[in-house]
N, C-alpha and C positions, 0 to 999 in steps of 0.2 A: 227725513229730515226734509226739512222745509226751503226749498228752493223756489227765486222768481227766476221767468224765462218769458221772451217775446215768440210768443206763437201765432199762426196766422189763423184764425177764427173760424174759416172756411176749414180750412184742414183739421182742427181740432172736433169739428160737427162731424165732419164727415168720418174721422177714428169711433166717436163715439157711435153712430151708427153701426159703423160697419163691425164695434164691440158688443152693440148692444148695454155698455154700461152707463150708470145712473150719475155717475160722476167724472169730472174732467181728470181728476186724481186718479182713480179707476182704469179710464181708459187708457192712461197714460201708463200705468203699472203691465197693464195687459198687454200695452204694443211693446213695449221693453223685454219682459217678458219671454214672447216670441222672437223678440229676434236676439236675442241669447241663446235662446234655443235651436233657433238654428244657427249660428256661429258656431254654436258644439257641434250641432252636425254635419256642416261643412268639413270641420277639423276633422272629424271620426270618416267620413267619404275618402278625405284625402288620403288617410291612411289605408285605406283599400289597399291591399297585394303588398304591401309592406312588410307586415307582420304574420313570421311563421310561429304557430304555437301546432304542436307535435303531443297531441295528446289523444289518450283511446276513451271516448266518450262509453264505451261498453265498461272500461275496465274503472272509470268512475264513478259509473253507477253500479258497477256492482260493491265499490267501496262504499258508498254511501248507503245502500239494501244493508252492508253488512252491519253498519254504523250506527243505524236505525235499529236494527231486530236488538242489537246491543242495548242501548238506549232503552227501548222497550221488556225486552230480560230486564235488565236493573231495575225498570222503575214499578214492574209488574212484582218484583221481590221483595217491594218495598213495601207493597201495601200491606 
């Protein structure tokens, strides 16, 4: 998407140096991606202690191993 913006030249140069980007577009894209990633992390951190999952990892792992063994058995039976 093409957008016209008025940006501080010194800030853009600093951004390009920090990101090692070759173009202004690449530098801004990297900065925006990083900003969005950080915002998502902050929202996840805010959920800390608010969600309780009653999961038994041993049981889940056992079920996954059984399913994998069954897929392997079926796959070998069709060869």
